C-alpha positions as CSV (number, residue, x, y, z in Angstrom):
1,M,-8.1,7.9,-5.9
2,A,-6.0,10.8,-4.8
3,G,-2.4,11.9,-7.3
4,F,0.0,14.4,-7.1
5,G,-1.8,17.2,-6.2
6,N,-4.8,16.4,-8.7
7,K,-8.2,16.4,-7.8
8,G,-9.4,14.9,-11.4
9,L,-7.6,11.5,-10.7
10,V,-11.0,9.9,-8.9
11,P,-11.8,7.0,-11.0
12,T,-15.3,5.8,-10.1
13,R,-15.9,2.3,-9.0
14,R,-17.0,1.2,-12.5
15,A,-14.4,2.7,-14.2
16,A,-12.1,0.7,-11.5
17,L,-13.9,-2.4,-12.5
18,T,-13.6,-1.9,-16.1
19,L,-10.0,-2.4,-15.6
20,I,-9.8,-5.6,-14.3
21,G,-12.8,-7.2,-15.9
22,A,-11.6,-8.9,-19.8
23,G,-8.3,-8.8,-20.7
24,A,-7.5,-7.6,-16.9
25,L,-4.4,-9.4,-17.5
26,A,-3.6,-7.3,-20.1
27,M,-3.3,-4.6,-17.9
28,G,-0.6,-6.6,-16.1
29,G,0.8,-7.8,-13.4
30,I,4.6,-8.0,-12.5
31,A,5.6,-9.9,-15.3
32,S,4.0,-7.7,-18.0
33,A,4.8,-4.5,-16.6
34,R,7.9,-5.5,-16.4
35,A,8.3,-6.4,-20.2
36,A,6.5,-3.3,-20.8
37,T,9.0,-1.1,-19.1
38,G,12.2,-2.5,-19.0
39,D,12.4,-2.5,-15.1
40,D,13.8,-5.8,-14.7
41,E,15.9,-4.6,-11.3
42,V,12.6,-2.4,-10.2
43,L,10.2,-4.9,-10.6
44,T,11.3,-8.5,-9.5
45,E,8.7,-10.4,-7.8
46,A,11.0,-10.7,-4.9
47,K,11.6,-6.6,-4.0
48,V,7.7,-6.2,-5.1
49,L,6.2,-9.4,-3.3
50,R,8.5,-10.3,-0.7
51,D,10.8,-7.3,0.4
52,P,11.5,-8.4,4.1
53,D,11.6,-4.9,5.0
54,T,7.7,-4.0,3.8
55,P,5.4,-4.7,6.8
56,V,3.0,-7.5,5.6
57,A,-1.0,-7.9,7.6
58,G,-3.2,-11.1,6.9
59,N,-1.8,-14.3,6.5
60,P,1.7,-14.6,5.9
61,G,1.4,-17.8,4.2
62,G,-1.4,-16.8,2.4
63,N,-2.0,-18.3,-1.7
64,I,-3.0,-14.6,-2.8
65,T,-0.7,-11.2,-2.2
66,I,-2.6,-7.7,-2.8
67,V,0.1,-5.4,-2.4
68,E,-1.2,-1.8,-1.9
69,W,0.7,1.5,-1.9
70,S,-0.8,4.0,0.4
71,D,-0.5,7.8,1.9
72,Y,-1.6,8.3,5.5
73,N,-3.2,11.8,4.1
74,C,-5.0,10.1,1.0
75,P,-8.7,10.1,2.0
76,Y,-9.6,7.2,-0.4
77,C,-6.8,5.1,1.8
78,R,-8.9,5.5,5.3
79,K,-11.8,5.2,3.5
80,L,-10.9,2.0,1.9
81,E,-9.0,0.5,4.7
82,P,-11.6,-0.9,7.0
83,E,-13.3,-2.6,3.9
84,L,-10.0,-4.0,2.7
85,R,-8.9,-5.3,6.4
86,Q,-12.7,-6.6,6.2
87,V,-11.7,-8.7,3.2
88,V,-8.5,-9.6,3.8
89,Q,-9.9,-11.1,7.6
90,D,-13.2,-13.1,6.1
91,D,-10.6,-14.9,3.3
92,G,-8.4,-15.8,5.4
93,K,-5.7,-16.7,2.6
94,V,-5.0,-13.1,1.7
95,R,-1.4,-11.8,2.3
96,L,-1.5,-7.8,2.1
97,V,2.0,-6.2,1.6
98,M,1.3,-2.3,3.0
99,K,4.0,-0.2,0.3
100,D,4.2,3.3,2.1
101,W,3.9,5.9,-1.1
102,P,3.8,9.3,0.4
103,I,2.8,11.7,-2.6
104,L,1.1,14.1,-1.2
105,G,3.2,16.2,0.3
106,P,6.3,16.7,3.3
107,V,3.8,15.7,6.1
108,S,3.2,12.6,4.6
109,V,6.7,11.8,4.1
110,T,7.0,12.4,7.9
111,A,4.1,10.1,8.6
112,A,5.6,7.2,6.5
113,R,8.9,7.4,8.1
114,T,7.4,7.8,11.4
115,A,5.3,4.5,11.0
116,L,8.3,2.5,9.3
117,A,10.7,4.2,12.2
118,A,7.9,2.1,14.6
119,K,8.7,-1.0,12.9
120,F,11.5,-1.4,14.6
121,Q,9.7,-1.5,18.7
122,D,7.6,-3.9,16.5
123,K,4.6,-1.1,16.1
124,Y,4.3,-0.3,12.5
125,H,0.4,-1.4,12.6
126,Q,-0.6,0.6,15.6
127,A,0.9,3.6,14.1
128,H,-0.3,2.7,10.8
129,D,-4.2,1.5,12.0
130,A,-3.5,5.2,14.2
131,M,-2.7,7.5,11.3
132,M,-5.2,6.0,8.9
133,G,-8.1,5.9,11.3
134,V,-8.4,9.9,11.6
135,S,-10.8,12.0,9.6
136,S,-8.6,15.5,9.2
137,R,-5.4,16.0,7.3
138,L,-2.4,15.1,9.3
139,T,0.3,17.2,11.0
140,E,3.4,16.9,12.6
141,P,1.7,17.2,16.1
142,R,-1.1,15.1,15.5
143,I,1.4,12.6,14.5
144,N,3.2,12.5,17.2
145,E,0.2,12.4,19.9
146,L,-1.4,9.9,17.7
147,L,1.2,7.4,17.9
148,A,1.9,7.9,21.5
149,A,-1.7,7.2,22.2
150,A,-1.3,4.2,20.3
151,G,1.2,2.8,22.6
152,V,4.4,3.7,20.3
153,D,7.7,4.5,22.1
154,M,8.4,8.0,21.3
155,D,11.9,7.8,22.6
156,R,12.8,4.8,21.0
157,L,10.7,6.3,18.2
158,K,13.2,9.5,17.4
159,R,16.3,7.2,17.9
160,D,15.5,4.4,15.1
161,L,14.3,7.7,13.2
162,T,17.8,9.0,13.4
163,G,19.9,5.4,13.5
164,H,17.8,3.4,10.7
165,A,17.4,6.7,8.6
166,K,19.0,5.1,5.7
167,D,17.2,1.9,5.5
168,I,13.6,3.8,5.9
169,D,14.5,6.0,2.7
170,A,15.4,3.3,1.1
171,I,12.4,1.5,1.5
172,L,10.5,4.7,0.4
173,K,12.5,4.6,-2.4
174,R,11.6,1.2,-3.4
175,N,8.4,1.7,-3.0
176,N,8.4,4.5,-5.1
177,E,9.9,3.3,-7.6
178,Q,7.7,0.3,-8.2
179,A,4.8,2.6,-8.2
180,E,5.9,4.9,-10.7
181,A,7.2,1.6,-13.1
182,F,4.0,0.0,-13.0
183,G,2.3,3.2,-14.3
184,F,0.5,4.4,-10.6
185,R,-0.7,7.5,-10.7
186,G,-1.8,8.5,-7.3
187,T,-2.9,6.3,-3.9
188,P,-4.8,3.5,-3.2
189,S,-3.0,1.4,-6.0
190,F,-2.9,-2.4,-6.0
191,I,-1.3,-5.3,-7.2
192,V,-3.7,-8.2,-6.7
193,G,-2.1,-11.4,-8.0
194,K,-1.1,-10.9,-11.6
195,Y,-3.9,-8.1,-11.9
196,R,-2.9,-4.2,-11.4
197,V,-5.9,-2.4,-9.9
198,P,-4.8,1.6,-9.6
199,G,-7.9,2.7,-8.1
200,V,-10.7,2.5,-5.4
201,L,-12.7,-1.1,-5.1
202,S,-15.7,-2.0,-3.0
203,M,-15.3,-5.2,-0.7
204,T,-17.4,-6.6,-3.1
205,E,-15.5,-5.6,-6.0
206,F,-12.2,-6.5,-3.9
207,E,-13.7,-10.3,-3.4
208,Q,-14.5,-10.9,-6.8
209,V,-10.8,-9.9,-7.9
210,I,-9.4,-12.4,-5.6
211,A,-11.4,-15.1,-6.8
212,D,-10.4,-14.1,-10.1
213,A,-6.7,-13.7,-9.0
214,R,-6.6,-17.3,-7.6
215,K,-8.5,-18.8,-11.3
216,A,-5.7,-17.1,-13.2
217,K,-2.9,-18.1,-10.6
218,M,-3.9,-21.7,-11.4
219,N,-4.2,-21.4,-15.2
């Protein structure tokens, strides 16, 4: 997991599983995190799970929601991306909420703002996939090259970056406030149903926590 420049924040998958094993509900989801922090305005279910300005993948009507906070320059996010998408596709009933959380420097902020600007021409997912699909660290010229190749109208993108600047910055501010309120310290971080998962999971572990979240939802 990539943290605020701290390479020591790299939990093993075994450690991540411990967080979602026995007593996982005590680790908390939205309700417990809100109670612990007093962030009633930041951590409402509507703002975390149903923000209309936040892109969604998977099944929009799914019975379990995964919320992911990610950074385009995070190597762990990139490595996890295809596995998470495969789990979401195979399950068929998962709604994936994609929260850009650029914490790894100015280029990460540029990448996040650019992806969100692409949303205004219905190309967020193309921009997201293009930037997550590379293995090298992003630069501003590389971002422009990737998005142009993905079919993003770059002239329109520049206009939207300017015209929707306040909207884009507001989304990033909400994403950051929520991540901090949950106590996340790096990317990727997740909410899966009622579970808080601050780290990287394998496909099998994601399948298990999704199953656990469905059971918890029924209780």
